[in-house]
Every structure is written in structure tokens, then in C-alpha cells.
C-alpha positions in Angstrom: 96.1 -34.6 3.2 96.9 -31.6 1.4 94.6 -29.4 -0.5 96.2 -30.3 -3.8 95.8 -34.0 -3.2 92.0 -33.6 -2.5 91.5 -31.7 -5.7 93.3 -34.4 -7.6 91.0 -37.0 -6.2 88.0 -35.0 -7.1 89.1 -34.8 -10.7 89.6 -38.5 -10.8 86.1 -39.1 -9.4 84.2 -36.5 -11.5 80.4 -36.6 -11.3 78.5 -37.5 -14.5 76.7 -34.7 -16.4 72.9 -34.4 -16.5 72.8 -35.9 -19.9 74.8 -38.8 -18.8 72.4 -39.4 -15.8 69.3 -39.7 -18.1 68.4 -43.2 -19.2 68.5 -43.7 -22.9 65.2 -43.1 -24.8 63.6 -46.1 -26.3 63.9 -46.0 -30.1 60.8 -44.6 -32.0 58.9 -47.2 -33.9 59.7 -47.1 -37.5 57.1 -45.8 -40.1 57.2 -47.8 -43.2 56.5 -46.5 -46.7 53.4 -48.8 -47.0 51.7 -47.1 -44.0 52.4 -43.6 -45.4 50.7 -44.5 -48.7 47.7 -45.9 -46.9 47.1 -42.6 -44.9 47.4 -40.6 -48.1 44.7 -42.7 -49.7 42.3 -42.1 -46.7 42.4 -38.3 -47.0 40.4 -37.9 -50.3 37.7 -40.4 -49.0 37.3 -38.3 -45.8 37.0 -35.1 -47.7 34.4 -36.6 -50.0 32.3 -37.7 -47.0 32.5 -34.3 -45.4 31.5 -32.6 -48.7 28.5 -35.0 -49.1 27.4 -34.2 -45.5 27.7 -30.5 -46.1 25.6 -30.8 -49.3 22.9 -32.6 -47.3 22.9 -29.9 -44.6 22.7 -27.0 -47.1 19.8 -28.7 -48.9 18.0 -29.2 -45.6 18.6 -25.6 -44.6 17.3 -24.4 -48.0 14.1 -26.5 -47.7 13.6 -25.2 -44.1 14.0 -21.6 -45.2 11.5 -22.1 -48.1 9.0 -23.7 -45.7 9.4 -20.9 -43.2 9.0 -18.3 -45.9 5.8 -19.9 -47.2 4.4 -20.1 -43.6 5.2 -16.4 -43.1 3.5 -15.5 -46.4 0.4 -17.6 -45.5 0.2 -16.0 -42.0 0.6 -12.6 -43.5 -2.2 -13.2 -45.9 -4.5 -14.5 -43.2 -3.7 -11.6 -41.0 -4.4 -9.2 -43.8 -7.8 -10.8 -44.5 -8.7 -10.9 -40.9 -7.9 -7.2 -40.5 -9.9 -6.4 -43.6 -12.9 -8.3 -42.3 -12.6 -6.7 -38.9 -12.3 -3.2 -40.3 -15.3 -3.8 -42.6 -17.3 -5.1 -39.6 -16.4 -2.0 -37.6 -17.2 0.2 -40.5 -20.5 -1.5 -41.0 -21.2 -1.1 -37.3 -20.5 2.6 -37.5 -22.7 3.2 -40.5 -26.1 4.6 -39.6 -29.0 3.7 -41.9 -30.8 6.7 -43.4 -34.0 4.6 -43.6 -34.9 3.0 -40.3 -36.9 -0.1 -39.5 -40.6 -0.4 -39.4 -42.5 1.1 -36.4 -46.2 1.1 -35.5 -48.0 4.1 -36.9 -50.0 4.8 -33.7 -47.0 4.4 -31.5 -45.0 6.8 -33.7 -47.8 9.3 -33.5 -47.5 9.5 -29.8 -44.5 11.8 -30.2 -47.1 14.6 -30.8 -48.1 15.5 -27.2 -50.4 18.3 -26.1 -53.8 19.7 -27.2 -52.7 22.4 -29.6 -54.6 22.5 -32.9 -51.6 21.4 -35.1 -50.7 18.6 -32.6 -54.3 17.2 -32.7 -54.2 17.4 -36.5 -51.0 15.3 -36.6 -52.5 12.6 -34.4 -55.7 12.7 -36.4 -53.7 12.3 -39.7 -51.9 9.3 -38.4 -55.2 7.7 -37.2 -56.7 8.3 -40.6 -54.0 6.6 -42.6 -54.0 3.8 -40.0 -57.8 3.2 -40.1 -58.9 4.3 -43.6 -55.8 3.5 -45.7 -54.6 0.5 -43.7 -51.1 1.8 -43.2 -50.1 0.0 -40.0 -46.4 0.7 -40.1 -43.9 3.3 -41.4 -40.2 3.6 -41.9 -38.8 6.8 -40.4 -36.4 8.5 -42.9 -33.3 10.6 -42.0 -34.4 14.3 -41.7 -32.2 16.3 -44.1 -32.7 18.1 -47.4 -32.3 15.0 -49.4 -35.4 13.5 -47.7 -37.8 13.4 -50.7 -35.2 11.8 -52.9 -34.3 9.2 -50.3 -37.9 8.3 -49.5 -38.8 8.0 -53.2 -35.7 6.0 -54.3 -36.0 3.6 -51.4 -39.5 2.8 -52.5 -38.5 2.5 -56.1 -35.6 0.1 -55.3 -37.5 -1.8 -52.6 -40.4 -2.6 -55.0 -38.0 -3.6 -57.8 -39.5 -1.0 -60.2 -37.9 -1.4 -63.7 -35.4 1.2 -64.9 -37.2 3.8 -67.0 -37.4 3.2 -70.7 -36.6 6.7 -71.7 -33.3 6.6 -69.7 -32.3 3.5 -71.7 -33.1 5.2 -75.0 -31.3 8.4 -74.2 -28.3 6.8 -72.6 -28.2 9.1 -69.6 -24.4 8.7 -69.2 -24.0 10.9 -72.3 -26.4 13.6 -71.3 -23.8 16.0 -69.7 -21.7 16.1 -72.8 -24.8 16.3 -75.0 -26.0 19.4 -73.2 -22.6 21.0 -73.5 -21.7 20.2 -77.1 -25.1 19.8 -78.8 -27.1 22.4 -77.0 -24.4 24.8 -75.8 -25.3 24.7 -72.1 -21.9 25.5 -70.7 -23.6 27.1 -67.7 -24.0 23.6 -66.3 -20.5 24.1 -64.9 -22.3 26.0 -62.1 -24.2 22.9 -61.1 -23.9 22.3 -57.3 -23.5 18.9 -55.7 -25.3 19.5 -52.5 -23.0 21.3 -50.1 -20.3 21.4 -52.8 -21.0 24.8 -54.3 -18.9 24.8 -57.5 -17.2 22.1 -59.5 -16.2 24.1 -62.7 -15.0 22.1 -65.7 -14.9 19.0 -63.5 -18.6 19.0 -63.3 -19.1 16.7 -66.4 -16.9 14.0 -65.0 -18.5 14.2 -61.6 -22.0 14.1 -63.2 -21.0 11.0 -65.2 -19.9 9.2 -62.1 -23.1 10.0 -60.3 -25.1 8.8 -63.3 -23.1 5.6 -63.5 -23.8 4.8 -59.9 -27.5 5.7 -60.4 -27.9 3.4 -63.4 -25.9 0.5 -62.1 -27.7 0.4 -58.7 -31.1 0.7 -60.1 -30.6 -1.9 -62.8 -28.9 -4.4 -60.4 -31.6 -4.1 -57.8 -34.5 -4.2 -60.3 -33.1 -7.4 -61.8 -33.3 -9.1 -58.4 -36.6 -10.9 -58.1 -36.3 -12.0 -54.4 -37.9 -9.5 -52.1 -35.7 -10.3 -49.1 -32.6 -9.9 -51.1 -33.8 -6.5 -52.5 -34.3 -5.4 -48.9 -30.8 -6.4 -48.0 -29.5 -4.5 -51.0 -31.5 -1.4 -50.0 -30.1 -1.7 -46.5 -26.6 -1.6 -47.9 -27.2 1.3 -50.3 -29.0 3.4 -47.7 -26.3 3.0 -45.2 -23.6 4.4 -47.5 -23.7 8.2 -47.5 -21.3 8.6 -50.4 -23.4 6.3 -52.6 -26.6 7.9 -51.6 -25.4 11.4 -52.4 -24.4 10.3 -55.9 -27.9 8.8 -56.5 -29.6 12.1 -55.4 -27.3 14.3 -57.5 -27.9 12.1 -60.5 -31.7 12.5 -60.0 -31.2 16.3 -59.7 -29.3 16.4 -63.0 -31.9 14.2 -64.7 -34.6 16.6 -63.5 -32.6 19.5 -64.9 -32.2 17.8 -68.3 -36.0 17.3 -68.6 -36.6 20.9 -67.7 -34.2 22.0 -70.5 -35.9 19.6 -72.9 -39.4 20.9 -71.9 -38.2 24.5 -72.2 -37.0 23.9 -75.8 -40.3 22.2 -76.7 -42.3 25.0 -75.2 -40.4 27.5 -77.4 -41.3 25.4 -80.4 -44.9 25.5 -79.2 -45.0 21.7 -78.7 -47.1 20.0 -76.0 -45.5 19.7 -72.6 -46.9 18.3 -69.3 -49.0 20.9 -67.5 -46.9 21.2 -64.4 -44.1 22.7 -66.5 -46.3 25.6 -67.3 -46.5 26.5 -63.6 -42.8 25.9 -63.1 -41.8 28.3 -65.9 -44.4 30.9 -64.7 -42.4 31.5 -61.5 -39.9 34.4 -61.8 -37.3 32.3 -60.0 -37.5 29.5 -62.5 -38.5 31.2 -65.8 -35.9 29.3 -67.7 -33.6 26.3 -67.0 -30.7 28.4 -65.8 -32.7 30.3 -63.2 -34.4 27.0 -62.1 -30.9 25.5 -61.5 -29.4 28.5 -59.8 -32.4 29.5 -57.6 -33.9 26.1 -56.8 -32.1 22.9 -57.8 -28.6 23.9 -56.6 -29.7 24.4 -53.0 -31.5 21.0 -52.8 -29.6 18.7 -50.6 -27.8 21.7 -49.0 -30.1 24.3 -47.6 -33.5 23.3 -49.0 -35.6 20.3 -50.1 -38.0 20.0 -52.9 -41.1 22.2 -53.3 -44.5 20.8 -54.2 -44.2 21.6 -57.9 -40.8 19.9 -58.0 -42.3 16.7 -56.7 -44.3 16.6 -60.0 -41.0 16.8 -61.8 -39.4 14.1 -59.6 -42.2 11.6 -60.3 -42.2 12.5 -64.0 -38.4 12.0 -64.2 -38.5 8.5 -62.6 -41.7 7.5 -64.3 -43.5 6.8 -61.1 -46.6 8.3 -59.5 -45.9 9.5 -56.0 -48.9 9.4 -53.6 -48.3 11.7 -50.6 -50.4 11.8 -47.5 -50.0 15.4 -46.1 -50.9 15.0 -42.4 -51.2 18.7 -41.9 -54.0 18.8 -44.4 -56.1 16.1 -42.8 -59.8 16.3 -43.5 -59.2 18.5 -46.6 -59.0 17.8 -50.3 -55.2 18.3 -50.2 -54.7 15.5 -47.7 -53.9 13.0 -50.5 -52.0 14.3 -53.5 -50.6 12.5 -56.6 -47.3 13.7 -58.2 -47.9 13.9 -61.2 -51.6 13.8 -61.2 -51.8 12.3 -64.7 -49.4 9.7 -66.1 -49.2 6.6 -68.3 -51.1 3.6 -67.3 -48.1 1.4 -66.7 -46.3 3.7 -64.3 -45.8 2.2 -60.8 -47.1 4.0 -57.7 -45.2 4.6 -54.5 -46.5 6.2 -51.3 -45.0 8.7 -48.9 -46.1 10.4 -45.7 -45.2 14.0 -44.7 -45.9 16.1 -41.7 -44.6 19.4 -43.0 -44.2 19.1 -46.9 -40.4 19.0 -46.3 -39.5 15.8 -44.5 -40.9 12.5 -45.8 -41.4 9.0 -44.2 -42.2 5.7 -45.9 -45.5 4.0 -45.1 -45.7 0.2 -45.2 -49.0 -0.8 -46.7 -48.6 -4.5 -46.1 -46.9 -6.5 -43.4 
């Protein structure tokens, strides 16, 4: 067979194409118009359900966030309160009371050891107040230059002695401005607040704050009739150095005011208590200004009160201060009253001193 005949046969028996080899696809199922309309109606219903579910979820999340926020605020408040209480507790623990608890007099006297004359006098003085005056205990007081003020005011507050009538009548809060504007005492700007040497024009505001604390504390504690509650109030006051200093500076100013008043009365030849005569006879306190500059300003800083100024302290507070001077045992100066004469209704307080500078508080009953 020739080549041409083979090619002719191949043309006659041509292989089918790929498309011709594939089986015919089954016809797609027909989609009617009714089914299309049904699907279109289902879409809005599905969207509505999804929207409703989303609203529920967002509301739940909003409530959850609000609850968490309230819990956070509550926890924050509790933590703040706890920290405040803890800090107050730590602060209270760090505070040192300036008036200590009661100790036995004879036990306390044993600090004086040896056989020197002044040592034996101290022990003898303690024995005498223990046996003769029935003082079995005493409260040691912080040894600084506010000591006589501290020992005196503690006794006044602890006993609930009423606020002095003359201070109510005069309204002590107005005294600084009264001295400035009515009596022209602008030199009061040189008043010293203990270690603080000079306040200048601010002195009137500072004095008023001191007087406010002084009046408020005294009136509050004197209105308390329960002895144990007064003791707790005293413990709080005499563990707060800032409050204490305001009290003492207020008393210093009140003493100065009475010196100014007595000096004016003396110039008018009016009667004044006898201790003022001695006070003005000193060259260092011949007038109120020199008394302030040479004596009062240094009190609480470098010096305490002298004997004549204890008369003024008692007179200012309307109390009679009985002092046992242990260094003067077996002499007429062992027991001294400041002032020595006073009105019948004045209360009496009692102090003990070893050196006429530092004062402790005797406890006459237990």
C-alpha cells in the first residue's frame, strides 16, 4: 500500500475531538420564578434577626462595662480608705506623747544616785511629797522650754476646768487686731513663735489661728463630763506637736495682752495685782515691749518661764498653780502658790519641779 492510500484511509477514519469524547452534561435543574420570590422574602427576616441579636449583645456589653466600672470605683474607694487608716495608724504609732503615763514616785526618785547633797535633797523631796502630801504617782513631762505651759495646760484640760470668763467677755480672737488698731501696738509684729524668730505682718493671722485652736480645744474638752474621755482627748492633744505649739503660743500672747493692760492701768494709777509691780521693776521688763523682747519671745525656744512669770501664767488662765520645788525641801519655799492670792472660785492644779525649769505632773489620787 502506498503512502498516499494510507493517508486517505486515516482521513476517512479521523479520531473524534476532546469535546466530542466528553459525555453530555446533564441539564441543570430549572429555577422557577416562585422559588426566586421566596428567597427574596427570607432576606429581610434574616437581617432583622441578626439586628435583634446585635442589639442584645451591645446591651449586655454596656451593662457589663457599667458593672465593672462600679466595681472598680468601689475597690478604689476601699483601697483609699484602707490606705488612709493605715497611714493614720502609722502616724499615730510614730507620735510620741509629750506627757507620759503614771510612774511610782519612789521608783522615779531612784534615778538620783549617790550621796552628794543635792542628790540627797532630791530623794528627800520625793519622799516628802509621797508621805506628807500623798502624791504616789507622777507623769513625766517632755523636757523642753515649753515644759511649764505643757504641764499646766495638761492639768487644766484633764480636770475639765471651765474656760475663763474674762476670755469669753473679751473675745480673745479679736485681741491681736484690738492691740494694733485701738492701742497702736504695731510692735507686736516682732512677736516670736518659739523657734520662729520673726513673722512680720503675718503675725496677726498666725496669732488668730493659735487663739482659735486654744479656745476650741479648751471649750471642747471642758464640756466633756466623762473623765476617761477627757483623758483620751488629752492623750491626742499632747501627742500632736503642731497643736501643742499653737496652744502655748496662744498662752504667751494672752500673757502679753494682760501685761499691756496692767501697764496701762498702772500709768492711770489704778490697782493691779502685786506681782506686776515686781515684773515692771526689772530693767529687762520695765514695759510690755521690753518684756516681750527680753523674756517672752525666747520662751519655747531658748528659755522657759521664770518664777515671776508663773504668777502671770496662773493669773492668765484663772488657776492657782501649786508647785513643789524639790530643791527647796525643808524650807519655806518648798511649796509655792502662783499667784499667792486669787478669787475663791479659781481651781488649783499641782506641779513638781526639780530645778525651777522642768515640771512634772503629780497624781494626787489613783
